[in-house]
C-alpha positions as CSV (number, residue, x, y, z in Angstrom):
1,M,131.6,48.0,1.6
2,Y,133.6,45.6,3.6
3,H,135.3,46.2,6.8
4,P,139.1,46.9,6.1
5,L,140.3,43.7,8.0
6,L,137.6,41.6,6.2
7,K,138.5,43.1,3.0
8,K,142.2,42.4,3.5
9,Q,141.6,38.6,4.5
10,V,139.2,38.2,1.2
11,K,141.8,39.6,-1.0
12,K,144.5,37.3,0.7
13,L,142.5,34.0,0.7
14,L,140.3,34.3,-2.4
15,G,142.0,36.8,-4.6
16,D,140.4,39.7,-6.4
17,S,139.2,37.8,-9.5
18,L,137.4,34.9,-7.7
19,P,133.7,35.1,-8.5
20,L,131.6,34.9,-5.2
21,N,128.6,32.8,-5.2
22,E,125.4,34.0,-3.2
23,D,126.0,32.0,-0.3
24,I,129.7,33.0,0.3
25,Q,128.4,36.6,-0.4
26,K,125.9,36.3,2.5
27,L,128.6,34.7,4.6
28,L,130.9,37.6,3.9
29,N,128.0,40.0,4.6
30,A,127.4,38.5,8.0
31,V,131.3,38.6,9.0
32,N,131.4,42.1,7.8
33,E,128.4,43.2,10.0
34,S,130.0,41.5,13.0
35,Y,133.2,43.4,12.3
36,Q,131.3,46.7,12.3
37,N,129.4,45.8,15.4
38,F,132.6,45.1,17.2
39,E,134.0,48.3,16.1
40,R,130.9,50.1,17.5
41,D,131.1,48.1,20.7
42,K,134.9,48.9,20.9
43,E,134.2,52.8,20.4
44,L,131.5,52.5,22.9
45,S,133.6,50.9,25.4
46,E,136.5,52.9,25.0
47,H,134.3,56.2,25.4
48,A,132.6,55.0,28.6
49,F,135.8,54.1,30.0
50,A,137.1,57.6,29.5
51,I,134.0,59.0,31.0
52,S,134.2,56.8,34.2
53,E,137.9,57.7,34.5
54,T,137.0,61.4,34.5
55,E,134.1,61.0,36.9
56,Y,136.2,58.9,39.1
57,S,138.7,61.6,39.2
58,D,136.2,64.4,39.9
59,I,134.6,62.3,42.7
60,T,137.9,61.6,44.1
61,D,138.9,65.3,44.1
62,K,135.6,66.1,45.9
63,L,136.1,63.4,48.5
64,R,139.5,64.8,49.3
65,N,138.3,68.4,49.6
66,E,135.3,67.1,51.8
67,I,137.7,65.3,54.1
68,N,139.9,68.5,54.3
69,R,136.8,70.6,55.0
70,R,135.8,68.1,57.8
71,K,139.2,68.1,59.3
72,R,139.1,71.9,59.4
73,S,135.7,72.1,60.6
74,V,136.5,69.7,63.5
75,A,139.5,71.6,64.4
76,A,137.7,75.0,64.5
77,L,134.9,73.1,66.5
78,I,137.6,71.8,69.2
79,D,139.2,75.4,69.3
80,T,135.8,77.0,69.8
81,I,135.2,74.5,72.7
82,R,138.7,75.2,74.3
83,S,137.7,79.0,74.2
84,L,134.6,78.4,76.0
85,E,135.6,76.0,78.5
86,N,137.4,76.8,81.6
87,E,137.6,73.4,83.2
88,A,140.9,71.9,84.2
89,D,139.7,68.5,83.0
90,F,139.0,69.6,79.5
91,K,140.4,66.5,77.7
92,E,142.0,66.7,74.3
93,L,139.7,65.5,71.5
94,G,141.0,63.7,68.3
95,D,140.5,65.6,65.0
96,H,138.4,62.8,63.5
97,N,136.4,61.7,66.7
98,L,133.3,63.7,65.7
99,E,131.1,61.5,67.7
100,E,133.0,62.1,70.9
101,I,132.9,65.8,70.1
102,I,129.1,65.8,69.8
103,G,128.7,63.8,72.8
104,Y,131.0,66.4,74.7
105,L,128.9,69.2,73.4
106,K,125.7,67.4,74.4
107,V,126.9,67.2,77.9
108,Q,128.0,70.8,78.0
109,I,124.6,71.9,76.4
110,D,123.0,70.2,79.4
111,K,125.1,71.9,81.8
112,R,124.4,75.2,80.3
113,K,120.5,74.3,80.5
114,Q,121.0,73.4,84.1
115,A,122.8,76.7,84.8
116,E,120.3,78.8,83.1
117,I,117.3,77.1,85.0
118,E,119.3,77.7,88.4
119,M,119.9,81.5,87.1
120,I,116.2,81.8,86.4
121,K,115.4,80.5,89.8
122,A,118.0,82.8,91.5
123,K,116.5,85.8,89.6
124,E,113.1,85.0,90.8
125,V,114.3,84.7,94.4
126,A,116.1,88.1,94.0
127,E,113.0,89.6,92.5
128,K,110.9,88.4,95.5
129,A,113.4,89.5,98.0
130,A,113.4,92.9,96.4
131,L,109.7,93.3,96.4
132,A,109.5,92.1,100.0
133,R,112.2,94.7,101.0
134,S,110.3,97.3,99.1
135,E,107.0,96.2,101.0
136,F,108.8,96.1,104.4
137,L,110.2,99.6,103.8
138,S,106.8,100.9,102.8
139,M,105.2,99.2,105.9
140,M,107.9,100.4,108.3
141,S,107.7,103.8,106.9
142,H,104.1,104.0,107.3
143,E,104.1,102.7,110.8
144,I,107.1,105.0,112.0
145,R,105.4,108.2,110.1
146,T,102.1,107.8,111.8
147,P,103.1,108.3,115.6
148,L,105.9,110.6,114.2
149,N,103.2,112.8,112.7
150,A,101.9,113.3,116.2
151,V,105.3,114.2,117.5
152,V,106.1,116.6,114.8
153,G,102.7,118.2,114.6
154,F,102.2,118.7,118.4
155,T,105.7,120.1,118.4
156,Y,104.9,122.7,116.0
157,L,101.8,123.7,117.8
158,L,103.4,124.0,121.2
159,L,106.2,126.2,119.5
160,Q,103.6,128.4,118.1
161,G,101.7,128.7,121.5
162,N,102.5,129.8,124.9
163,Y,105.1,127.9,126.8
164,L,107.4,128.4,129.8
165,P,110.9,129.9,129.0
166,E,112.6,126.8,130.6
167,Q,110.5,124.7,128.1
168,D,112.1,126.4,124.9
169,E,115.3,124.3,124.8
170,Q,113.2,121.1,125.6
171,L,110.7,121.8,122.7
172,H,113.4,122.7,120.2
173,L,115.4,119.5,121.2
174,L,112.2,117.6,120.7
175,K,111.7,119.2,117.2
176,F,115.4,118.6,116.1
177,S,115.1,114.8,117.3
178,A,111.9,114.3,115.5
179,E,113.2,115.9,112.3
180,N,116.3,113.9,112.5
181,L,114.3,110.7,112.8
182,L,112.3,111.8,109.8
183,A,115.4,112.6,107.8
184,L,116.7,109.1,108.7
185,I,113.4,107.5,107.2
186,N,113.5,109.7,104.1
187,D,117.3,108.8,103.5
188,I,116.3,105.0,103.7
189,L,113.6,105.5,101.2
190,D,115.7,107.7,98.9
191,F,118.4,105.1,98.8
192,N,115.8,102.5,98.1
193,K,114.6,104.4,95.2
194,I,118.2,105.0,93.8
195,E,119.0,101.2,94.0
196,S,115.6,100.3,92.2
197,G,116.3,102.9,89.6
198,K,113.0,104.8,90.3
199,V,114.4,108.2,90.7
200,A,113.2,110.4,87.9
201,L,114.8,113.9,87.6
202,E,112.5,117.0,86.9
203,K,113.3,119.6,84.5
204,T,112.2,123.1,85.7
205,S,113.5,126.5,85.9
206,F,114.8,127.8,89.1
207,N,117.4,130.4,90.6
208,L,120.3,128.7,91.5
209,L,121.8,131.5,93.9
210,K,118.6,131.5,95.6
211,L,118.6,127.6,96.1
212,I,122.2,127.9,97.5
213,N,121.2,130.6,99.9
214,Q,118.1,128.5,100.9
215,V,120.6,125.7,102.0
216,K,122.8,128.4,103.6
217,N,119.8,129.5,105.7
218,T,118.8,125.9,106.5
219,N,122.0,125.1,108.2
220,F,122.4,128.4,109.7
221,T,121.3,127.6,113.2
222,K,123.2,124.4,113.3
223,A,126.3,126.4,112.1
224,Q,125.8,128.9,115.0
225,D,125.5,126.2,117.5
226,N,129.1,124.7,116.3
227,G,130.5,128.2,116.3
228,N,130.7,128.0,112.4
229,T,130.2,130.6,109.7
230,I,128.8,129.7,106.5
231,R,129.9,131.6,103.3
232,V,128.6,131.7,99.8
233,M,131.1,132.3,96.8
234,F,128.9,132.5,93.5
235,D,130.3,133.3,90.2
236,T,128.2,136.2,88.7
237,Q,128.9,134.7,85.2
238,I,126.6,131.8,85.9
239,P,123.1,132.5,84.2
240,S,120.4,133.6,86.6
241,I,117.9,130.8,85.5
242,I,119.0,127.3,85.5
243,I,117.0,124.2,84.1
244,G,117.1,121.1,86.2
245,D,115.7,119.2,89.3
246,P,116.1,122.0,92.1
247,L,114.8,119.5,94.6
248,R,117.4,116.9,94.2
249,L,120.3,119.3,93.6
250,G,119.3,121.0,96.7
251,Q,119.2,117.7,98.5
252,V,122.9,117.0,97.4
253,I,124.2,120.4,98.3
254,N,122.0,120.4,101.6
255,N,123.6,117.0,102.6
256,L,127.1,118.1,101.8
257,V,126.8,121.2,103.6
258,S,125.1,119.7,106.6
259,N,128.1,117.3,106.9
260,A,130.6,120.2,106.7
261,V,128.8,122.0,109.4
262,K,128.5,118.9,111.6
263,F,132.2,118.1,111.5
264,T,133.5,121.5,112.0
265,H,133.7,123.6,115.1
266,N,134.5,127.3,115.2
267,G,135.4,127.2,111.6
268,V,134.1,128.3,108.2
269,V,132.1,126.3,105.7
270,I,132.1,127.8,102.0
271,I,129.6,127.0,99.4
272,E,131.1,127.7,95.9
273,A,129.6,127.8,92.6
274,M,132.0,128.5,89.7
275,M,131.3,128.5,85.9
276,L,133.8,126.3,83.9
277,K,132.6,127.0,80.4
278,Q,129.3,128.0,78.7
279,S,128.0,127.1,75.4
280,I,124.8,128.5,73.5
281,D,122.2,126.9,76.0
282,T,124.3,124.9,78.5
283,V,126.6,126.1,81.3
284,Q,129.0,123.6,83.0
285,I,129.3,124.7,86.8
286,Q,131.6,123.1,89.6
287,F,130.0,123.1,93.0
288,S,132.4,122.9,96.0
289,I,131.6,122.6,99.7
290,K,134.7,123.2,101.7
291,D,135.3,123.3,105.4
292,N,138.3,123.4,107.9
293,G,137.0,120.8,110.1
294,I,138.1,117.4,111.4
295,G,139.1,116.1,107.9
296,I,139.2,112.5,106.7
297,E,142.1,110.0,106.9
298,P,143.2,108.9,103.3
299,E,142.4,105.1,104.1
300,N,138.9,106.0,104.7
301,Q,138.2,108.5,101.8
302,Q,136.6,105.8,99.6
303,R,134.8,104.0,102.6
304,I,132.6,107.1,103.4
305,F,130.7,106.7,100.1
306,E,129.5,103.3,100.9
307,I,126.3,102.5,102.5
308,F,125.9,102.7,106.2
309,T,129.6,103.5,106.5
310,Q,131.4,106.5,108.1
311,A,135.1,107.4,108.3
312,S,135.5,105.5,111.8
313,D,133.5,104.0,114.7
314,S,134.6,107.1,116.9
315,T,133.1,109.5,114.3
316,T,129.8,107.6,114.4
317,R,129.8,107.6,118.5
318,Q,130.5,111.3,118.5
319,Y,128.7,112.9,115.7
320,G,126.0,110.3,115.0
321,G,124.4,109.8,111.7
322,S,123.2,106.8,109.5
323,G,126.2,106.8,106.9
324,L,123.5,107.1,104.1
325,G,124.0,110.7,103.1
326,L,127.0,110.3,101.0
327,A,125.8,107.3,99.5
328,I,122.6,109.0,98.4
329,C,124.6,112.0,97.1
330,N,126.8,109.8,95.0
331,G,123.7,107.9,93.6
332,L,121.8,111.2,92.7
333,L,124.8,112.7,91.0
334,E,125.3,109.4,88.9
335,I,121.8,109.7,87.6
336,M,122.9,113.4,86.9
337,Q,125.8,111.9,85.1
338,S,128.4,113.2,87.5
339,H,130.3,112.1,90.6
340,I,131.8,113.6,93.8
341,S,135.4,114.2,94.1
342,L,137.0,114.5,97.5
343,E,140.3,116.2,98.9
344,S,140.7,116.3,102.4
345,T,143.6,116.5,105.1
346,P,143.1,115.1,108.7
347,G,142.8,118.1,110.9
348,K,142.7,120.6,108.2
349,G,139.3,120.0,106.6
350,S,137.8,118.5,103.6
351,T,136.3,119.8,100.0
352,F,133.6,118.0,98.3
353,S,133.2,118.8,94.6
354,F,131.2,117.9,91.5
355,I,130.5,119.1,88.1
356,L,127.3,119.4,86.3
357,G,126.6,120.4,82.9
358,M,123.0,122.4,83.0
359,P,120.7,124.0,80.5
360,F,119.8,127.5,81.2
361,S,117.1,130.0,80.1
362,Q,117.6,133.6,78.9
363,D,113.9,134.4,79.8
364,E,114.0,136.3,83.1
365,G,110.1,136.1,83.0
366,V,109.8,132.3,83.5
367,I,107.9,130.8,86.5
368,L,110.6,129.8,89.0
369,N,110.5,126.5,91.2
370,D,113.3,126.8,93.7
371,G,112.3,123.5,95.4
372,S,112.1,125.1,98.7
373,K,109.7,125.0,101.5
374,I,106.9,127.6,101.4
375,V,106.8,130.0,104.2
376,V,103.6,131.5,105.0
377,S,103.5,134.2,107.3
378,D,99.9,134.5,108.1
379,P,97.9,131.3,106.9
380,D,94.3,132.0,106.4
381,L,91.7,129.6,104.5
382,S,88.7,131.4,105.5
383,G,85.4,130.1,103.9
384,T,87.2,126.7,103.0
385,R,85.1,123.5,103.7
386,V,87.5,120.6,104.3
387,L,86.7,116.9,104.6
388,L,89.4,115.1,106.5
389,V,89.3,111.3,106.2
390,E,91.7,109.8,108.6
391,D,91.2,106.6,110.9
392,N,94.0,107.6,113.4
393,H,92.5,109.8,116.1
394,V,95.8,111.5,117.1
395,N,96.5,112.3,113.5
396,T,93.0,113.7,113.1
397,L,93.6,115.8,116.0
398,V,96.8,117.2,114.8
399,A,95.4,118.0,111.3
400,T,92.1,119.5,112.8
401,T,93.9,121.8,114.9
402,F,95.9,123.3,112.2
403,L,92.9,123.4,109.8
404,E,91.0,125.2,112.5
405,R,93.8,127.7,112.9
406,W,93.7,128.4,109.3
407,N,90.0,129.2,109.8
408,T,88.4,126.3,107.6
409,K,85.3,124.5,108.5
410,V,86.4,120.7,109.0
411,D,84.2,117.6,108.8
412,T,86.1,114.2,109.6
413,A,85.4,110.6,108.3
414,E,87.1,107.5,109.8
415,N,87.0,105.5,106.5
416,G,86.0,105.6,102.9
417,H,82.2,104.6,103.5
418,E,81.9,107.4,105.7
419,A,83.8,109.8,103.4
420,I,81.3,108.9,100.5
421,E,78.3,109.5,102.9
422,K,79.8,112.7,103.8
423,V,80.4,113.9,100.1
424,M,76.8,112.8,99.3
425,A,75.3,114.8,102.1
426,N,77.8,118.0,102.3
427,K,79.5,120.3,100.0
428,Y,83.3,120.7,100.2
429,H,86.0,122.7,98.7
430,V,88.8,119.9,99.0
431,I,89.2,116.5,100.5
432,L,92.4,115.4,102.5
433,M,92.4,111.6,102.2
434,D,94.4,109.0,104.2
435,L,95.2,105.9,102.1
436,H,95.1,102.9,104.5
437,M,92.0,102.6,106.4
438,P,89.6,99.7,107.7
439,E,86.5,98.8,105.7
440,M,87.2,101.1,102.8
441,D,90.7,102.3,102.0
442,G,91.4,105.7,100.5
443,Y,91.9,104.3,96.8
444,D,88.5,102.8,96.5
445,A,87.0,105.9,98.2
446,C,88.6,108.3,95.8
447,E,87.4,106.3,92.9
448,Q,83.8,106.4,94.0
449,I,84.0,110.1,94.8
450,V,85.5,111.0,91.5
451,K,82.4,109.2,89.9
452,L,80.0,111.3,92.2
453,K,81.9,114.5,91.8
454,P,84.6,114.6,89.1
455,T,85.6,118.3,90.0
456,L,86.1,117.7,93.8
457,P,89.9,117.9,94.3
458,I,91.2,115.0,96.4
459,I,94.6,115.3,98.1
460,A,96.5,112.2,99.5
461,L,97.6,112.7,103.1
462,T,99.3,109.7,104.1
463,A,102.5,108.2,106.0
464,S,103.3,106.1,102.8
465,A,106.2,107.7,100.8
466,M,107.0,104.9,98.6
467,L,106.9,105.8,94.8
468,N,104.3,103.1,93.8
469,I,102.1,104.2,96.5
470,R,102.2,107.9,95.1
471,D,101.7,106.7,91.6
472,K,98.6,104.5,92.5
473,A,97.1,107.6,94.3
474,F,97.3,109.6,91.2
475,E,96.0,106.8,89.0
476,V,92.8,106.6,91.1
477,G,92.2,110.3,90.6
478,M,94.0,112.2,93.7
479,I,95.6,115.5,92.4
480,D,98.3,115.7,94.9
481,Y,100.2,114.3,97.7
482,V,101.2,115.3,101.2
483,T,103.4,112.9,103.3
484,K,103.1,112.6,107.0
485,P,104.5,114.0,109.2
486,F,103.4,117.1,107.1
487,E,105.2,120.3,107.1
488,P,102.3,122.7,108.1
489,N,103.3,125.4,105.4
490,E,103.3,122.7,102.9
491,L,99.9,121.4,103.8
492,Y,98.5,125.0,103.7
493,E,99.8,125.9,100.3
494,K,98.5,122.7,98.6
495,I,95.1,123.2,100.1
496,R,95.2,126.7,99.1
497,K,96.4,125.7,95.5
498,N,94.1,122.9,94.8
499,R,90.9,123.8,96.6
500,L,87.8,124.6,94.5
501,P,87.3,128.6,94.1
502,L,85.3,129.8,97.0
503,D,82.8,131.4,94.9
504,S,82.2,128.3,92.8
505,P,78.9,126.4,93.0
506,L,79.7,123.3,95.1
């Protein structure tokens, strides 16, 4: 079957009836095959061209979309850089100048890395400074408390003994001055704890009315000296037993009452506790301390809550004080998720108030902890054998005098090595252990004694009041902690509570 074109040409030139010899037939077959091959090649070429044109169109569309995406990405990148940069000389970047953008970003990344390195260095410097401050406070606290322990201790002893009538005022003034100095040291340490975030609140049951009355009694003498009266207004709807930290709450209320008494003369100071609302197990109480004293000028009402700040220089000169009390109150209340509000009129008085949400207990039989000082009317520890480990001769004399008045049998040691020797040679109901001593300190001595006699109670008796010192004392095996200058009743009660039973085999 010939190709249509070839067939047409053969018919035109040779006719239908012309016989074809073999050679012509071969020629025609060869030409026909050429025609067929040409048609196939033509079809293939046309098909290939159609495919290439489609692919070209697809590639063009992809390239166009890619270019648009690139433009959008570059624009977004530039907008992001603009939002991050605050530099006045930030220059405009072209939409297509990606290399310039990358170069700019590299410079900024290098700046950020350098700033991060400097920030890390600054953080390390700040941490070292904080550690140095903490160590300085610990050292100074210890160094000040050690001689102060003798002052406070001997003042207590003199007041308990016989003295001339004309010495009464001098001894009470000495006691007052020593206690003020101790309060200042405690304020500094408390503020350091608050700043360091190391104040942990206790949750214990206590009688709120009793706590407030104890604050009143604590400030009674000072109020009398200024011609003041302290009144308590307590909402009877408040549950009897509150759950919280009585020590810290008492510290806040006492500080505010003490300030009110100090800045009021021939007036009235009112401690008020009023219930705002009550749920199933929580009560919301508003505490207010009101006075009709000197008042505070409006421009100074925020300043007084700042550290080491009082209302005015004249106030500092006339009334004294460190300016730490209100800053500490504010810090403690923030930890309790509250804050102090102040209303004051110069010449008419001030009202400091705060609101606390506190759980309460319906069980009247729970063991209470009022956060108050223990008052012992007739202290007696007869039969108790005590080992006092203390390297300072004056402190030894003060503590021994009290211990002997309480009818204990006292042995003394000047360092840890001597304490271990005494423990191996004798039997004791309790050990009072100083922490900082030559040759062997109280920590190492405690660890050794605990191995020798695990049941023998060891109480830290030290001038160090920092939290990390207290924690370390408990870690090595001490079971309680008394800070010098010690309050005699507190030391007595901790010995009585922690000593081994008198009838136990030593």
